[in-house]
C-alpha positions in Angstrom: -32.3 11.5 -14.6 -35.4 13.6 -14.2 -37.0 12.4 -17.6 -39.3 9.5 -16.6 -39.1 8.2 -20.3 -35.4 7.5 -19.7 -36.1 4.5 -17.6 -38.9 3.3 -20.1 -36.4 3.4 -23.0 -33.7 1.7 -20.9 -36.1 -1.1 -19.9 -37.3 -1.6 -23.5 -33.7 -1.9 -24.9 -32.7 -4.2 -22.1 -35.7 -6.4 -22.8 -35.0 -6.5 -26.6 -31.4 -7.3 -26.0 -32.2 -10.1 -23.6 -34.8 -11.7 -26.0 -32.4 -11.5 -28.8 -29.6 -13.1 -26.8 -31.8 -16.2 -26.0 -30.4 -16.3 -22.4 -32.5 -18.2 -19.9 -33.7 -16.5 -16.7 -35.1 -13.0 -16.2 -33.9 -9.8 -17.7 -32.0 -7.2 -15.5 -33.3 -3.8 -16.4 -31.2 -2.0 -13.8 -29.2 -2.6 -10.6 -29.8 -1.5 -7.0 -27.7 -0.3 -4.1 -28.9 0.0 -0.5 -26.9 2.6 1.4 -27.2 2.8 5.1 -27.2 6.4 6.6 -26.4 7.7 10.1 -29.4 8.8 12.0 -28.2 12.4 12.2 -28.9 12.6 8.4 -32.5 13.1 9.2 -32.0 16.8 9.7 -30.8 17.2 6.0 -33.2 18.1 3.3 -34.4 14.8 1.7 -34.5 16.0 -1.9 -31.0 17.5 -1.7 -29.6 14.4 -0.1 -31.0 12.2 -2.9 -29.7 14.4 -5.6 -26.3 14.5 -4.0 -26.0 10.7 -3.9 -27.4 10.2 -7.4 -25.0 12.9 -8.8 -22.1 11.4 -7.0 -22.7 8.0 -8.7 -23.0 9.6 -12.2 -19.8 11.6 -11.8 -17.9 8.5 -10.7 -19.2 5.9 -13.1 -20.8 7.9 -15.9 -24.3 6.3 -15.9 -27.5 7.7 -14.6 -29.2 6.9 -11.2 -32.2 7.6 -9.2 -32.7 7.3 -5.5 -35.4 6.9 -2.8 -35.1 7.5 0.9 -36.7 5.1 3.4 -37.0 4.6 7.2 -38.3 1.6 9.1 -41.1 1.6 11.6 -38.8 1.5 14.6 -37.0 4.5 13.1 -33.6 2.8 13.5 -32.7 2.1 9.8 -32.3 5.2 7.7 -31.2 4.2 4.2 -31.3 5.0 0.5 -32.3 2.8 -2.3 -30.2 3.8 -5.4 -31.2 2.4 -8.8 -28.6 2.8 -11.5 -28.2 2.0 -15.2 -25.6 -0.4 -16.5 -25.6 1.5 -19.9 -24.4 5.0 -20.8 -26.9 7.2 -22.8 -25.8 8.0 -26.3 -25.5 11.6 -27.4 -27.6 10.9 -30.5 -30.0 8.0 -30.9 -29.0 5.4 -33.5 -31.6 4.3 -36.0 -31.0 1.0 -37.8 -32.8 0.5 -41.1 -33.3 -2.8 -43.0 -31.2 -3.1 -46.2 -33.5 -5.9 -47.1 -36.5 -7.8 -45.7 -35.8 -9.0 -42.2 -37.5 -11.8 -40.4 -37.9 -12.1 -36.6 -39.2 -15.1 -34.6 -41.4 -15.2 -31.5 -38.5 -14.3 -29.2 -37.6 -11.2 -31.3 -34.5 -12.9 -32.6 -33.4 -12.2 -36.2 -33.5 -15.2 -38.5 -32.2 -15.6 -42.0 -35.1 -16.9 -44.0 -38.9 -16.5 -44.1 -39.3 -20.3 -43.8 -38.1 -20.1 -40.2 -41.1 -18.0 -39.1 -43.8 -20.0 -41.1 -46.1 -22.7 -39.7 -47.2 -26.0 -41.3 -49.7 -24.1 -43.4 -47.3 -21.6 -44.7 -48.7 -18.8 -42.4 -46.5 -16.5 -40.3 -46.5 -17.9 -36.7 -48.0 -15.9 -33.9 -45.5 -13.4 -32.4 -43.2 -13.5 -35.6 -43.0 -10.5 -37.8 -41.3 -9.0 -41.0 -39.5 -5.7 -41.3 -39.7 -4.4 -44.9 -36.6 -3.1 -46.7 -35.9 0.6 -45.8 -37.9 0.5 -42.6 -36.4 1.1 -39.2 -36.1 -2.1 -37.3 -34.2 -0.9 -34.2 -33.7 2.4 -32.3 -30.8 2.3 -29.9 -30.5 5.1 -27.2 -28.0 3.4 -25.0 -24.5 1.9 -25.4 -23.7 -1.8 -24.5 -23.7 -2.8 -20.7 -20.6 -1.8 -18.8 -19.0 -5.1 -17.6 -17.5 -3.4 -14.5 -20.9 -3.4 -12.7 -20.8 -7.3 -12.6 -17.4 -7.3 -10.9 -16.3 -7.5 -7.3 -14.0 -4.5 -7.9 -17.1 -2.4 -8.5 -18.8 -3.5 -5.3 -15.6 -2.8 -3.2 -15.1 0.6 -4.9 -18.6 1.8 -4.5 -18.6 0.9 -0.8 -15.4 3.0 -0.3 -16.7 5.8 -2.4 -20.0 6.2 -0.5 -18.4 5.5 2.9 -15.9 8.4 2.3 -18.7 10.6 1.0 -21.0 10.0 4.0 -18.1 10.6 6.5 -17.5 14.0 4.8 -21.1 15.0 5.8 -20.9 13.5 9.3 -20.0 16.0 11.9 -19.3 13.7 15.0 -16.4 11.3 14.7 -18.3 8.5 16.7 -21.0 8.4 13.9 -18.4 8.0 11.0 -18.7 4.7 9.1 -16.1 2.2 8.1 -16.0 -0.5 5.4 -15.6 -4.1 6.6 -12.1 -5.4 6.1 -12.3 -8.9 4.6 -8.5 -9.2 5.2 -9.0 -8.5 8.9 -9.5 -10.9 11.9 -13.3 -10.7 12.0 -16.0 -12.6 10.0 -18.8 -10.7 8.3 -22.4 -11.4 9.3 -25.2 -11.6 6.8 -28.2 -9.2 6.6 -31.6 -10.9 6.9 -34.0 -9.3 4.5 -37.8 -9.0 5.1 -39.8 -12.2 4.5 -36.5 -14.2 3.8 -37.4 -17.9 3.6 -33.8 -18.8 4.9 -34.1 -16.5 8.0 -33.5 -19.4 10.5 -30.5 -20.6 8.5 -28.9 -17.1 8.3 -29.5 -16.5 12.1 -27.8 -19.8 13.0 -24.9 -19.0 10.6 -24.5 -15.4 12.0 -24.5 -16.9 15.7 -21.5 -19.1 14.7 -19.7 -16.2 13.1 -20.4 -14.0 16.1 -18.8 -16.7 18.4 -15.6 -16.5 16.4 -15.7 -12.6 16.5 -16.1 -12.7 20.3 -13.1 -15.1 20.5 -11.1 -12.6 18.4 -12.1 -9.8 20.9 -10.8 -11.9 23.7 -7.5 -12.7 21.9 -6.8 -9.1 21.1 -7.5 -8.0 24.7 -5.2 -10.8 25.9 -2.4 -9.3 23.8 -2.3 -11.7 20.7 -1.1 -9.8 17.6 -3.7 -9.2 15.0 -1.4 -10.8 12.3 -1.4 -14.0 14.3 -5.2 -14.0 14.5 -5.5 -13.4 10.8 -3.2 -16.3 10.1 -5.3 -18.6 12.3 -8.4 -17.4 10.4 -6.7 -18.2 7.0 -5.3 -21.6 8.2 -8.3 -22.9 10.1 -11.3 -21.2 8.4 -10.7 -19.9 4.8 -8.4 -22.8 3.6 -10.7 -25.6 4.9 -13.7 -24.0 3.4 -12.0 -23.7 0.0 -10.9 -27.4 0.2 -14.3 -28.5 1.2 -16.0 -26.7 -1.6 -13.6 -28.3 -4.1 -14.1 -31.8 -2.8 -17.8 -32.0 -1.8 -19.4 -28.8 -3.2 -21.2 -26.0 -1.2 -22.4 -27.3 2.2 -23.1 -24.4 4.6 -23.8 -26.9 7.5 -20.1 -27.8 7.6 -19.2 -24.2 8.8 -20.0 -25.0 12.4 -17.4 -27.8 12.7 -14.7 -25.6 10.9 -15.4 -22.7 13.2 -15.3 -24.8 16.3 -11.8 -26.0 15.4 -10.7 -22.5 14.7 -12.1 -21.1 18.0 -10.4 -23.9 20.0 -7.0 -23.1 18.2 -7.4 -19.4 19.1 -8.3 -20.1 22.7 -5.3 -22.4 23.0 -3.1 -19.6 21.8 -4.6 -17.2 24.3 -3.6 -19.7 27.1 0.0 -19.8 25.9 0.4 -16.0 26.3 2.5 -15.3 29.4 0.8 -13.0 31.9 2.5 -9.7 31.9 2.4 -7.2 34.6 1.1 -4.1 32.6 2.8 -1.0 34.0 0.2 1.6 33.2 2.0 4.8 32.1 1.2 8.0 33.8 -0.2 10.5 31.2 -1.9 13.7 31.8 -4.2 13.5 28.8 -7.8 12.9 29.6 -8.4 10.6 26.6 -5.6 8.3 27.6 -7.0 8.1 31.1 -10.4 6.9 29.7 -8.5 4.4 27.5 -6.8 3.0 30.6 -10.2 2.6 32.2 -11.5 0.7 29.1 -8.3 -1.4 29.0 -8.8 -2.3 32.7 -12.4 -3.3 32.1 -11.5 -5.4 29.2 -8.8 -7.3 31.2 -11.3 -7.8 33.9 -13.9 -9.1 31.5 -11.4 -11.5 30.0 -11.0 -13.1 33.5 -14.8 -13.2 33.7 -15.0 -15.0 30.3 -12.4 -17.5 31.4 -14.3 -18.2 34.7 -17.6 -18.5 32.8 -16.0 -20.9 30.3 -14.7 -23.1 33.2 -18.1 -23.2 34.7 -19.6 -24.2 31.4 -17.1 -27.0 31.0 -17.9 -28.3 34.5 -21.7 -28.1 33.8 -21.2 -30.1 30.6 -19.2 -32.8 32.5 -21.9 -32.9 35.2 -24.7 -33.1 32.6 -22.9 -36.0 30.8 -22.5 -37.8 34.1 -26.2 -37.4 34.9 -27.1 -38.7 31.4 -25.3 -42.0 31.9 -27.3 -45.3 32.2 -26.1 -45.8 35.8 -27.8 -42.5 36.8 -30.9 -42.8 34.6 -33.3 -43.0 37.6 -31.7 -40.0 39.5 -34.3 -37.5 38.3 -33.2 -34.7 40.6 -29.6 -35.0 39.5 -30.6 -34.7 35.8 -32.8 -31.7 36.5 -30.1 -30.0 38.5 -27.5 -30.7 35.7 -29.8 -29.3 33.1 -30.5 -26.1 35.1 -26.8 -25.6 35.8 -25.9 -26.2 32.1 -28.5 -23.8 30.9 -27.5 -21.1 33.5 -23.8 -21.4 32.7 -24.4 -21.3 28.9 -26.4 -18.1 29.3 -23.8 -16.6 31.6 -21.0 -17.4 29.1 -23.0 -15.9 26.2 -23.4 -12.6 28.2 -19.8 -12.6 29.1 -18.4 -13.0 25.6 -20.7 -10.3 24.3 -19.6 -7.7 26.9 -16.1 -6.7 25.4 -17.7 -5.5 22.3 -20.2 -3.4 24.4 -17.4 -2.0 26.6 -15.5 -0.5 23.6 -18.7 0.7 21.8 -19.7 2.6 24.9 -16.3 4.2 24.8 -16.8 5.3 21.1 -14.8 2.6 19.3 -16.0 0.4 16.4 -14.7 -2.9 18.0 -12.0 -4.3 20.2 -9.6 -4.3 17.3 -10.0 -0.6 16.7 -9.6 0.1 20.4 -6.4 -2.0 20.7 -4.8 -0.3 17.8 -5.7 3.2 19.3 -4.4 2.1 22.7 -1.0 0.8 21.4 -0.6 3.9 19.3 -1.1 6.1 22.4 1.3 3.9 24.5 4.0 4.3 21.7 3.5 8.0 21.6 3.8 8.3 25.4 7.0 6.3 25.4 8.5 8.6 22.8 7.5 11.6 24.8 9.1 10.1 27.9 12.2 9.2 25.9 12.5 12.8 24.6 11.9 14.2 28.2 14.8 11.9 29.4 17.1 13.2 26.8 16.1 16.8 27.6 16.8 16.1 31.3 20.2 14.6 30.6 21.1 17.5 28.4 20.0 20.0 31.1 22.1 18.1 33.7 25.1 18.3 31.3 24.5 22.0 30.9 24.3 22.6 34.7 27.5 20.6 35.1 29.2 22.8 32.4 27.9 26.0 34.0 29.1 24.9 37.5 32.6 24.1 36.1 32.7 27.5 34.3 31.7 29.3 37.5 34.5 27.5 39.3 37.0 28.5 36.6 35.8 32.1 36.9 36.3 32.1 40.6 39.9 31.0 40.0 40.4 33.8 37.4 39.0 36.6 39.5 40.9 39.9 38.9 42.6 41.1 42.1 41.6 44.4 43.7 43.7 47.6 43.4 44.7 47.3 47.2 45.9 43.8 46.8 48.1 44.7 43.8 49.6 47.7 45.7 50.3 45.6 48.7 51.9 42.9 46.7 53.9 45.4 44.6 55.2 47.1 47.9 56.6 43.8 49.1 58.3 43.1 45.7 59.8 46.6 45.4 62.0 45.9 48.4 63.3 42.8 46.7 63.8 44.1 43.2 64.6 47.9 44.0 62.8 49.1 40.9 61.2 52.4 40.4 57.6 52.2 41.9 55.9 53.5 38.8 57.8 51.3 36.4 57.7 48.2 38.4 54.0 48.6 39.2 53.2 48.8 35.5 55.5 45.9 34.7 54.1 43.7 37.5 50.4 44.5 36.9 50.9 43.6 33.2 52.7 40.4 34.0 50.1 39.5 36.7 47.1 40.0 34.4 48.8 37.9 31.7 50.1 35.1 33.8 47.2 35.0 36.5 49.8 34.4 39.3 48.1 36.2 42.2 48.4 33.9 45.3 
């Protein structure tokens, strides 16, 4: 909406409705969306881009919106702030006139009698007022607030809408965006806003979630089905969190213990997967060759992660041994144990973060996306091989049929004129027929019965 007074009228009506409702808290005059953009959008005209995003919202939801484009100092976070109205604009303004004298208290709320706005001395209290009969007491330019904007359905829908809209404008596939799947195996991390007082807590919470996500990468690479991982997530993370909230309320500090149990369960499942000899199919497509290389790197990295985890466990045991009262005076032992534990933990953190980097360098969103693409390619290759096998068997049958037909043709070869004459000469002596008549009879009989020796 280009008219600047639009937002002033909207704010005024929201404030009036908020005061009259008597609700505690602060009034929400409009709502905001922050939309992340690919860096390649910098080449587009800023004004046109903002108009496109605001118009897209109005066409989809029917309310007005304005937008602003921002970039951070490091030039790594190109994004739009989109402010939208929760109310639809009326075609014609609605003027409400008082049918009798109306009395309003300090909060702008309509009261029934004049006594309710008078003080002890019979004077009108400060902030209270009277609207005379026939005067306009309210002008409404907007409809009531749309309830959809407070629902989770709206949040999910607007994410999908703008993700699809951005991907239509993106030229390179590797820069296309995806909406996080809450029903998938991964856990979402939280964004830390500027000057957030809970920055340390959010960082700690994100680190725990990333630890689970790295374990998911390892499980997918090892061959554990995604459905099985999602079931572990539900049984060991989501259900315990819901039960904990019901019993003791909201306690974010309990998340760490819940995630540790879930990670241990997932790692135990990984150990139970039998080691299969992967017969890498021979495929001439260059993309599949690169996928084979990425797959090989991931399998190798899984071995590195397992080795780093074992070193970590040995270092923890050694550190616990050095901390015993019997070894309290062995200073060198404690120092060595602390160094080994610190080095092994650092090595393990680097190792578990590597699979995600490997697939991202190859152009995939995460390990799950790569695994799905790899499995799809393998199935396609197997189907091609199966078709080629059927084709080869069909060709073999055709060759066999042609060979048999040639052999039959060789048996049915028509004799030459000299052979027929020679044979007829021999037979004339036996049957004493006229040469011309016998020859005709015999040739006809020979061609029909195919009796040439």
